C-alpha positions as CSV (number, residue, x, y, z in Angstrom):
1,M,18.4,-32.9,-15.6
2,A,16.4,-30.0,-17.1
3,S,18.0,-27.0,-18.7
4,H,17.8,-23.8,-16.7
5,N,17.0,-22.0,-20.0
6,N,14.2,-24.3,-21.0
7,K,10.9,-22.3,-21.6
8,H,7.9,-24.6,-21.5
9,Q,5.4,-24.5,-24.4
10,N,2.3,-25.8,-22.7
11,H,2.2,-23.1,-20.0
12,T,1.2,-25.4,-17.2
13,A,3.1,-26.5,-14.0
14,H,2.8,-28.7,-11.0
15,I,1.8,-26.3,-8.2
16,V,2.9,-27.9,-4.9
17,A,2.1,-26.7,-1.3
18,V,1.6,-28.1,2.2
19,D,-1.3,-27.5,4.5
20,M,0.6,-26.4,7.6
21,G,-1.2,-23.2,8.5
22,Y,-2.3,-21.2,5.5
23,G,1.0,-19.6,4.6
24,H,2.2,-22.1,2.0
25,E,-1.1,-22.8,0.4
26,R,-2.2,-19.2,0.0
27,P,0.5,-18.3,-2.6
28,A,0.0,-21.6,-4.3
29,Y,-3.7,-20.7,-4.9
30,S,-2.5,-17.4,-6.5
31,L,-0.8,-19.6,-9.1
32,K,-3.6,-22.1,-9.6
33,H,-4.3,-20.8,-13.1
34,L,-1.0,-22.3,-14.1
35,A,-1.8,-25.7,-12.7
36,R,-2.3,-28.7,-15.0
37,D,-5.9,-29.3,-15.9
38,G,-7.6,-31.6,-13.4
39,E,-4.6,-31.5,-11.0
40,G,-5.1,-28.2,-9.2
41,V,-2.9,-27.3,-6.3
42,I,-1.1,-30.4,-5.0
43,V,-0.9,-30.7,-1.2
44,A,2.2,-32.7,-0.7
45,N,1.3,-33.9,2.8
46,N,-2.4,-34.7,2.0
47,Y,-2.9,-36.1,-1.5
48,R,-4.9,-39.1,-2.6
49,G,-2.8,-42.3,-2.3
50,I,-0.1,-40.8,0.0
51,P,1.8,-43.6,1.7
52,W,0.9,-44.1,5.3
53,K,4.6,-43.5,6.3
54,D,4.7,-40.2,4.5
55,R,1.4,-39.1,6.0
56,F,2.6,-40.0,9.5
57,L,5.9,-38.0,9.1
58,W,4.0,-35.0,7.7
59,E,1.2,-35.2,10.2
60,S,3.6,-35.4,13.1
61,S,5.4,-32.2,12.0
62,R,2.1,-30.3,11.3
63,T,0.6,-31.3,14.7
64,L,3.8,-30.1,16.4
65,Y,3.7,-26.8,14.5
66,E,0.1,-26.1,15.3
67,T,0.4,-27.1,18.9
68,L,3.4,-24.9,19.5
69,S,1.8,-22.0,17.6
70,R,-1.2,-22.1,19.9
71,A,1.0,-22.7,23.0
72,K,2.1,-19.1,23.3
73,A,-1.3,-18.2,24.6
74,V,-0.9,-20.6,27.5
75,P,-0.1,-18.7,30.7
76,F,3.3,-19.0,32.3
77,V,4.8,-21.9,30.3
78,G,3.4,-21.0,26.8
79,K,6.2,-18.7,25.8
80,Y,8.8,-21.3,26.7
81,I,7.0,-24.0,24.8
82,F,6.6,-21.7,21.7
83,G,10.3,-20.9,22.0
84,I,11.0,-24.5,20.8
85,L,9.3,-23.7,17.4
86,D,10.8,-20.3,17.2
87,Q,14.3,-21.6,17.7
88,M,13.8,-24.1,14.8
89,Q,12.8,-21.2,12.5
90,E,15.3,-18.7,13.9
91,I,16.6,-16.1,11.4
92,Q,20.2,-15.0,12.2
93,P,21.0,-11.3,12.2
94,F,21.7,-10.1,8.7
95,Y,24.7,-7.9,9.6
96,P,27.6,-8.3,9.4
97,A,27.6,-10.0,6.0
98,R,29.2,-13.4,6.4
99,D,29.0,-17.0,5.0
100,L,25.9,-18.6,6.4
101,S,26.0,-21.6,4.1
102,H,26.7,-24.2,6.8
103,P,23.5,-26.3,7.0
104,S,21.4,-26.0,10.1
105,A,20.3,-28.9,12.3
106,Q,16.8,-28.5,10.9
107,T,18.1,-29.0,7.3
108,R,20.0,-32.1,8.3
109,Q,16.8,-33.5,9.9
110,I,14.9,-32.9,6.7
111,Y,17.4,-34.8,4.6
112,A,17.4,-37.6,7.2
113,A,13.6,-37.9,6.5
114,F,14.3,-38.3,2.8
115,K,16.4,-41.3,3.7
116,L,13.2,-42.8,5.1
117,G,11.5,-42.1,1.7
118,L,9.6,-38.9,2.5
119,G,8.4,-37.4,-0.7
120,R,9.6,-40.2,-3.1
121,D,6.0,-41.3,-3.9
122,L,4.9,-37.9,-4.9
123,I,7.9,-37.2,-7.1
124,D,7.5,-40.6,-8.8
125,R,3.9,-39.7,-9.6
126,L,4.9,-36.4,-11.2
127,R,8.1,-37.4,-13.0
128,D,6.3,-38.8,-16.1
129,N,5.1,-35.3,-16.9
130,P,8.2,-33.2,-16.2
131,I,6.5,-29.7,-16.6
132,P,7.8,-27.0,-14.2
133,Y,7.5,-27.9,-10.5
134,I,6.6,-24.7,-8.5
135,T,6.4,-25.1,-4.8
136,T,5.8,-22.8,-1.8
137,F,7.7,-24.8,0.8
138,F,11.4,-25.6,1.0
139,I,11.0,-29.2,2.0
140,T,9.0,-30.0,-1.1
141,A,11.6,-28.2,-3.2
142,F,14.4,-30.3,-1.6
143,M,12.6,-33.6,-2.1
144,A,12.0,-32.9,-5.8
145,E,15.8,-32.4,-6.2
146,E,16.7,-35.3,-3.9
147,F,14.5,-37.7,-5.9
148,D,15.7,-36.3,-9.2
149,Y,12.6,-34.7,-10.6
150,P,13.5,-34.3,-14.3
151,G,11.9,-30.9,-14.8
152,D,12.8,-27.4,-13.5
153,I,12.3,-26.9,-9.8
154,F,11.2,-23.5,-8.4
155,C,10.7,-22.5,-4.8
156,I,8.7,-19.4,-3.6
157,T,9.8,-17.7,-0.4
158,T,6.7,-16.9,1.7
159,D,8.0,-14.3,4.2
160,T,10.0,-11.0,4.0
161,D,13.1,-12.7,5.4
162,I,14.0,-16.4,5.7
163,S,16.0,-18.8,7.8
164,R,18.8,-21.1,6.7
165,A,16.3,-23.9,6.5
166,W,15.1,-22.5,3.1
167,A,18.5,-23.4,1.4
168,P,19.3,-27.0,0.6
169,L,22.0,-29.1,2.2
170,D,24.6,-28.2,-0.5
171,P,23.2,-24.9,-2.0
172,R,26.2,-24.3,-4.4
173,K,25.5,-27.5,-6.2
174,S,21.7,-27.2,-6.1
175,R,19.6,-26.6,-9.2
176,I,16.6,-25.3,-7.3
177,Q,15.6,-21.8,-8.5
178,Y,14.1,-19.3,-6.0
179,F,11.4,-16.7,-6.4
180,A,12.3,-14.2,-3.7
181,A,9.5,-12.2,-2.1
182,T,11.8,-9.3,-1.1
183,G,15.3,-7.9,-1.8
184,R,16.2,-9.1,1.7
185,C,15.3,-12.7,0.7
186,V,17.6,-12.3,-2.3
187,E,20.6,-11.3,-0.2
188,R,19.8,-14.0,2.4
189,L,19.8,-16.7,-0.2
190,K,23.2,-15.5,-1.3
191,L,24.6,-15.6,2.2
192,Y,23.2,-19.2,2.5
193,G,25.2,-20.2,-0.6
194,V,22.6,-20.2,-3.3
195,R,24.0,-19.2,-6.7
196,E,23.0,-15.8,-7.9
197,E,21.7,-17.1,-11.2
198,N,19.2,-19.3,-9.3
199,I,17.6,-16.3,-7.6
200,H,14.8,-14.2,-9.1
201,L,13.3,-11.2,-7.4
202,T,9.6,-11.4,-8.1
203,G,7.7,-10.3,-5.1
204,F,5.1,-12.5,-3.3
205,P,2.4,-13.9,-5.6
206,L,-0.9,-12.1,-4.9
207,P,-4.2,-13.3,-6.5
208,P,-4.4,-12.2,-10.1
209,D,-8.1,-11.9,-9.7
210,L,-7.4,-8.9,-7.4
211,I,-4.9,-7.3,-9.6
212,G,-6.1,-7.3,-13.2
213,G,-3.0,-7.7,-15.4
214,A,0.0,-5.6,-16.0
215,D,-1.9,-2.3,-15.5
216,A,-3.4,-3.6,-12.3
217,D,-6.9,-2.4,-13.4
218,I,-8.8,-4.3,-10.7
219,A,-6.4,-3.2,-7.9
220,V,-6.5,0.4,-9.1
221,K,-10.3,0.5,-9.2
222,A,-10.5,-1.0,-5.7
223,L,-7.9,1.5,-4.3
224,R,-9.8,4.5,-5.8
225,R,-12.9,3.3,-3.9
226,R,-11.0,2.5,-0.8
227,L,-9.3,5.9,-0.5
228,H,-12.6,7.6,-0.4
229,V,-14.1,5.2,2.2
230,L,-11.0,5.6,4.4
231,D,-10.8,9.4,4.1
232,P,-14.3,10.7,4.9
233,R,-13.1,14.1,5.9
234,G,-10.7,14.5,2.9
235,V,-7.5,14.8,5.1
236,F,-5.5,12.4,2.9
237,Q,-7.0,13.8,-0.3
238,C,-6.0,17.4,0.6
239,K,-2.3,16.4,1.0
240,Y,-1.9,13.6,-1.6
241,G,-4.8,14.2,-4.0
242,K,-2.6,15.5,-6.9
243,V,-0.1,12.6,-6.9
244,V,-2.9,10.1,-6.4
245,S,-4.7,11.5,-9.5
246,R,-1.5,11.3,-11.6
247,T,-1.1,7.6,-10.7
248,L,-4.7,6.3,-10.5
249,G,-6.5,8.8,-12.7
250,E,-9.1,11.4,-11.7
251,T,-11.7,10.1,-9.3
252,S,-14.8,11.6,-7.7
253,P,-16.2,10.6,-4.4
254,P,-19.2,8.2,-4.5
255,R,-22.6,9.7,-3.8
256,S,-23.0,7.5,-0.7
257,A,-19.9,5.8,0.6
258,P,-20.5,2.5,2.4
259,P,-19.1,1.9,5.8
260,P,-15.5,0.8,5.9
261,T,-15.1,-3.0,5.9
262,V,-12.6,-4.5,8.3
263,L,-11.5,-8.1,7.5
264,F,-9.9,-10.0,10.4
265,A,-8.1,-13.2,9.4
266,I,-7.6,-15.9,12.0
267,G,-4.4,-17.9,11.3
268,G,-4.4,-21.5,10.3
269,A,-3.3,-22.7,13.7
270,G,-6.3,-20.9,15.3
271,A,-4.1,-18.9,17.7
272,Q,-6.0,-15.6,17.3
273,K,-9.6,-16.7,18.0
274,Q,-9.7,-14.8,21.4
275,L,-8.5,-11.6,19.6
276,A,-11.4,-12.0,17.1
277,L,-13.8,-12.0,20.0
278,T,-12.1,-9.0,21.6
279,I,-12.4,-7.1,18.3
280,M,-16.0,-7.9,17.8
281,H,-16.8,-6.8,21.4
282,S,-14.9,-3.6,21.0
283,L,-16.6,-2.7,17.7
284,R,-20.1,-4.0,18.6
285,H,-21.6,-0.5,18.9
286,V,-20.2,0.9,15.7
287,I,-21.3,-2.3,13.9
288,A,-24.8,-2.0,15.3
289,R,-25.0,1.7,14.1
290,G,-23.8,0.7,10.7
291,E,-20.5,2.7,10.9
292,I,-18.2,-0.3,10.5
293,R,-18.7,-3.6,8.7
294,L,-16.7,-6.4,10.2
295,I,-15.8,-9.7,8.6
296,L,-14.3,-12.4,10.8
297,C,-12.7,-15.3,9.0
298,P,-11.6,-18.3,11.0
299,G,-10.6,-20.3,7.9
300,T,-11.8,-23.9,8.0
301,R,-12.5,-23.9,11.8
302,L,-16.3,-24.2,11.7
303,G,-16.4,-24.6,15.5
304,V,-14.7,-21.2,16.0
305,A,-17.2,-19.6,13.6
306,Q,-20.1,-21.0,15.6
307,W,-18.5,-19.9,18.9
308,L,-18.1,-16.3,17.5
309,E,-21.7,-16.3,16.3
310,R,-23.0,-17.3,19.8
311,Y,-21.2,-14.3,21.3
312,A,-22.5,-12.1,18.5
313,R,-26.1,-13.0,19.4
314,Y,-25.3,-12.6,23.1
315,W,-24.1,-9.0,22.4
316,N,-27.3,-8.2,20.5
317,L,-25.7,-8.4,17.1
318,G,-27.9,-11.1,15.7
319,S,-29.7,-8.6,13.4
320,A,-26.2,-7.5,12.0
321,L,-25.2,-11.1,11.1
322,G,-25.0,-11.4,7.3
323,K,-25.0,-7.6,6.9
324,N,-22.5,-5.5,8.9
325,L,-21.2,-8.6,10.7
326,I,-20.0,-11.5,8.5
327,I,-18.6,-14.6,10.1
328,F,-17.2,-17.0,7.5
329,A,-15.7,-20.4,7.7
330,A,-15.4,-23.1,5.0
331,K,-15.7,-26.8,5.2
332,K,-12.8,-27.3,2.7
333,R,-9.5,-25.4,2.4
334,K,-10.0,-24.9,-1.4
335,I,-13.3,-23.2,-0.8
336,Y,-11.7,-21.1,2.0
337,F,-9.0,-19.7,-0.3
338,E,-11.4,-18.9,-3.1
339,E,-13.9,-17.2,-0.8
340,F,-11.2,-15.4,1.1
341,T,-10.0,-13.8,-2.1
342,R,-13.6,-12.7,-2.8
343,L,-13.9,-11.2,0.7
344,L,-10.6,-9.3,0.2
345,A,-12.2,-7.6,-2.8
346,E,-14.7,-6.1,-0.4
347,A,-12.3,-5.2,2.4
348,D,-11.0,-1.8,3.1
349,I,-8.8,-2.8,6.1
350,L,-7.0,-6.1,6.7
351,W,-6.4,-7.0,10.3
352,T,-4.1,-10.0,10.7
353,K,-1.0,-11.4,12.3
354,P,2.0,-10.3,10.3
355,S,2.1,-13.5,8.3
356,E,2.3,-13.9,4.5
357,L,-0.8,-11.7,4.5
358,S,1.5,-8.7,5.2
359,F,2.3,-8.8,1.4
360,Y,-1.3,-8.0,0.7
361,T,-0.7,-4.4,1.4
362,G,0.6,-4.4,-2.2
363,L,-3.0,-4.5,-3.3
364,G,-3.6,-1.1,-1.5
365,L,-4.9,-2.7,1.7
366,P,-3.8,-1.1,5.0
367,I,-2.7,-3.7,7.4
368,I,-3.4,-3.6,11.2
369,A,-0.9,-6.2,12.5
370,S,-1.6,-8.2,15.7
371,Y,1.2,-9.3,17.9
372,P,3.9,-11.2,15.9
373,I,4.2,-14.9,16.7
374,G,7.9,-15.9,16.1
375,S,10.9,-14.3,14.5
376,Q,9.5,-14.6,10.9
377,E,6.5,-12.5,11.8
378,E,8.7,-10.0,13.6
379,Y,10.6,-9.5,10.3
380,N,7.4,-9.2,8.4
381,L,6.1,-6.6,10.8
382,H,9.4,-4.6,10.4
383,W,8.9,-4.8,6.6
384,L,5.3,-3.6,6.9
385,H,6.5,-0.6,8.9
386,Q,9.3,0.1,6.4
387,V,7.0,0.2,3.4
388,G,4.4,2.2,5.3
389,G,1.6,-0.2,4.5
390,G,0.7,-1.2,8.0
391,V,0.9,-0.5,11.7
392,S,1.0,-2.6,14.9
393,Q,-2.4,-2.8,16.7
394,P,-2.9,-0.7,19.8
395,D,-5.0,-2.2,22.6
396,P,-7.8,-4.1,20.7
397,R,-10.2,-3.6,23.6
398,Y,-10.5,0.1,22.5
399,A,-10.6,-0.5,18.7
400,G,-14.0,1.1,18.7
401,E,-12.3,4.4,19.5
402,W,-8.9,4.3,17.8
403,L,-10.1,2.7,14.6
404,I,-12.6,5.5,14.1
405,D,-10.0,8.1,14.8
406,W,-7.6,6.5,12.2
407,I,-10.4,6.6,9.6
408,E,-11.5,10.1,10.2
409,S,-7.8,11.4,10.2
410,G,-7.1,9.7,6.8
411,A,-4.3,7.6,8.5
412,L,-5.5,4.3,7.0
413,A,-6.0,5.9,3.5
414,R,-2.3,6.9,3.7
415,M,-1.3,3.3,4.6
416,A,-3.4,2.0,1.7
417,W,-1.6,4.3,-0.7
418,H,1.9,3.6,0.6
419,G,1.3,-0.1,0.5
420,F,0.2,0.0,-3.1
421,V,3.1,2.2,-4.2
422,E,5.9,0.6,-2.1
423,A,5.1,-3.1,-1.8
424,P,5.2,-5.5,-4.8
425,T,1.9,-6.2,-6.5
426,H,2.7,-8.2,-9.6
427,G,4.6,-11.2,-8.1
428,A,2.4,-13.8,-9.8
429,Y,3.0,-12.3,-13.2
430,R,6.7,-12.1,-12.7
431,I,6.8,-15.7,-11.7
432,E,4.9,-16.6,-14.9
433,N,7.4,-14.5,-16.9
434,V,10.4,-16.4,-15.5
435,V,9.0,-19.9,-15.8
436,F,7.5,-19.7,-19.2
437,G,9.4,-16.8,-20.8
438,K,6.2,-14.8,-21.0
439,K,6.9,-11.1,-21.8
440,M,4.5,-9.1,-19.8
441,P,5.4,-5.4,-19.5
442,I,6.0,-5.2,-15.7
443,E,8.7,-3.0,-14.1
444,E,11.6,-4.7,-12.4
445,L,11.6,-4.6,-8.6
446,P,14.4,-2.5,-7.0
447,L,16.7,-4.6,-4.8
448,I,15.7,-3.0,-1.4
449,V,17.1,-4.9,1.6
């Protein structure tokens, strides 16, 4: 068993995720610079040489997840079908404080799958090089411990609040260490029986390429530009200009500001493709006039991208494609995550379901949140409202009206500012500090629940 105080000299780790939706791979790719050379991000349910039995068990659960996620859109029966998934992931009310360490039925099912050998092959492949094992999914953390991985095991929470499923069967005896995305996750893990010394409040790992080190030089430069683009009439600047200048330094408006760029992310299960169509239709006139730039990103769903492009041409937006209207999908997930990070650098507004992307307000991106799907996203949306970095979408059919109003009134600039100030930005660096004992001068996060 590895020592909890062990600090690793070669500064590499096994970075392990699963490809169920995008929510567990996205934070893993923010840590890909720590991955062992030639190994990259390991996808535990889809790696070369995975036993057929493991693939079958993983594929069955992923198919169920994606089917139930999309089912909510089915008239009449959809909400009841989706309720099955939501009940599996249910987060109990936080108050009153009480012992919630008793394992859930879901946790018992997970450990029953280990009895069938789920995960043994992967851990056996990794054990000969017992560098830190950092994973973004609770099942892959549990299986590393269950099959006695000899190195340190770390698990990153990927929502603002978490269910009992994130804690192992016997949390008080477990050696899994957690990187908590929020103070609420810290307190949840304690209620679930995880020992306090195994919990580190780091924040969610955002891409270092969008941050720029301890001083967040890249994020600050992007925010300076964004605040001008999102405040064309100077409403926000008039009220907050002095405090912004003290934090970001003096800035002057660009000579010719580009149109605001809205990035709409379609989730991994593909449940928001109809919303993407509605947004494009609502914004079609302001896109054609060059007043808004829209990026639609259906991930790896090439068919959805082609479907959206057909509608774009039907609505006479063919000449805007590749300019003020970008529709991007990738053949491979690795390419998607890399390109999505690049597109985020261009974005001024992020429109998404309140998934793990809610944390990206910490980059100074205002979030327009679509309707939450499940209790985890409801908690994420509550957190977004709490930090002031995002807002629930009004009727998307009229986005061409209310979005322009929000820009001209400086409302989105205010959300960008609050997100940057209130939400964690340096999660990836804090994780690196804990795992490798690296001393980067980053302020500690306050325990806000």
